[in-house]
C-alpha positions, 0 to 999 in steps of 0.5 A: 692229828700230826702224821707220825714220822717214819723211823730211820730204818724205814726211810733207808729201806724204802726203795730196797728190794726184798732180800737185798742188803744195805751192806756192801759186798765186802762186809756181807762176805766177811765171816760173822759169828755168834758167841753163846753159852750152853748149859749151866755156866757160872758168872765168870764164864758168862763174863768170859763170853762177853769178853770173847765177843769184844774180840770178835767185833765188829762182825758179831752179835755183841748184844745177843740175847739167849734163853734156856729154851733156845735150841741149837736149831734156832741159831742155825736157822737165823744164821743164814739171813744174817750171814753168820758163818761161825758159832762159838759155844762156851760150855762148863762141866764139873771137870773143865770149861770147853770152847766149841768152834763150829763152821755153819752150817755143815761143820766141822766142829772143833772142841777145845779145853780151856785150862786157864783164863783171865778176864779182860777187867783183870788184865786191864787192872794189872797194867800200869797204863791200860789202853782202851778205846771204843774206836779200836773195836770198829775194825777187825783185828789182825790174826797172828799164828805161831808154830802151827806148821807142825805135823798132823792134819788137825793142826792145819785144820785148827789154823785154818779155822782160826784164820777163817773166823776173821776177815782176810786182809787185802794188802793193796787196799788195807789202811793202817789206821784200821789195824788197831788190834791183834789176836795172837795164837801161839802153839807149843808142840811139847805141851800141845797148848795154845796161848790166846792173847788179845793186844792193842797196837800203838805206834810211837815216834822214835829218835826223839828225846823225852821233851820233844816227844811230849811236844809232838804228842800234844802233851803240855809240859811244865815250863815253870822251872825254865827260862826258855823252851830250849832249856827244857828240850836240852835238859837231858843233853839230847838223849832219847827217852827211857822207853826207847831203850827198852824197845827191840830194834826189830820193832822199829819200822818206817810207816808207809801211811799216816796213823791216828797216833800223835807223831806217827807220820808217813816216812818216819821211823816209829816203834810198834808197841802192844798193850794187852786188852784181854782176855787170856786163855790157855787152850788145848784141842781135844776133838774134831768132828766132821759135822755140826755138833756131831758126825764122825770123829776125825781126831781125838786127843785122849780116845784112840779107835782102831779101824774096825771100831771106826768102821763099825761106828760109821756103819751104825751111824749110817743105819740110824741115818737111813732109819731116820730118812725112812721115818721122815718119808713115812711121815710125809706120806701120812701127812699127804694122805691126811690132807687128801682125806680132809679135802674129800670129806669136805667135798662130801659135806658140801654135797650133803648140804644140797649145794650141788643139787638142782633147786626144787620148787616149793608147793604152796597148799591153798585150802580154799581152792581145794574146798571148791574143787571137792565140794563144788562151791565156795566155803563160808566166810571165815572158815579157813581164817586162822583163829584169833588169840583169845583175850584172857578175862583175868590177868595175874597182874590185875590183883597186883594193880588193885593192891597198889591202888588200895595202898594209894587210897589208904590214909597215912599211919597215925602219928602219936602226939605228945599229949596222947598218953596211950600206948600201942596195942599189945597182943598177948601170946597164946591167943588171949584177948586184947588189952589196952594200956592206960596210965593207971591200970589195964582194962579189957575190951569187955569191961573187966578189971586187971587180969580179967573178970571176977567170978 
């Protein structure tokens, strides 16, 4: 039988020490996230969760399987080995949909209300030329925050939470070819709402007419109406394309590096364009807690507490925590005591079986020697021999054997021939005599006529 071939992961991890990771330190230290749903949610909310996972790629569990019996502790316990730093939870109530952003493993936790949302498939279907490429999701997006410099610690905490959800960019080592997406968060101080948008970044060459731009972007034009390619290029009089007229001059930049886009070469003037990928969300910060899904409320948008109420709530929380710690200590002491009692009982049980005592010599009784000592001479032969088992004169199987032998000796049953006109004997019910049937009449065994003798 051929030897089974080892898998790729086994071959890669052959010389790896336990606990060591194959990822470089930069990827290990990058913020990773879980995006899950809790409670009863509709199909649209579950699809929104999948779209949000696409936004958080590649540092997220895109195919995470969650079940109803999974608790929050299950995700927290597995977050450490997988270097997961953030937990994003979508919940749904009768009133609204909420997004909770929690920092593992000690908080804080931010609760945001989702006022409106549009799924990614609806956004792409509304665009004339949608842009979608799997290579864009191979690197983390660029985060852009707008108007988060207002007063209030909750805004600064919210801005830092969104920034820390994505890996930081090192300007000295960054490659522009890896910056393919952008996440925009715009805060409105009047309505206190946050607009969440997700875009794809494209670079388009500037200063070229429509014909040259098609050639630069490797698009094959239709030259059947022209005698020379110069006629195709100069057909518009050297004017630029219509799309360039719509561009804002502030979006024109000189590229320091080459980009994967056609015509986006270093030291050339290009225009940066954004194409929306989705999803869209309108969020509002509702509550900030200083612990993971619990703890003291640091900020609340709708509920206001006085200092006395805050102190009372903090006191009650500390009392509950103290009672919980005391109960935990008592449980640990009881467990330790039960283990000690079990070990002690085991030792006593082993001692009762005689395993710890000295072995006692077994005394064998000799009847012949005792008889000589008491009587003075040797006993008669066969006196102390064990009685032999008597053979039974009659066995219950003898009768069965005799019966089987007699059956073998008996003749086979008589078979009736065709010329034999006699019928088998018939016994009359009620103890009457036996009658033998013939062709003409019935005669009794004593010589009488039918139905017996006449008187």
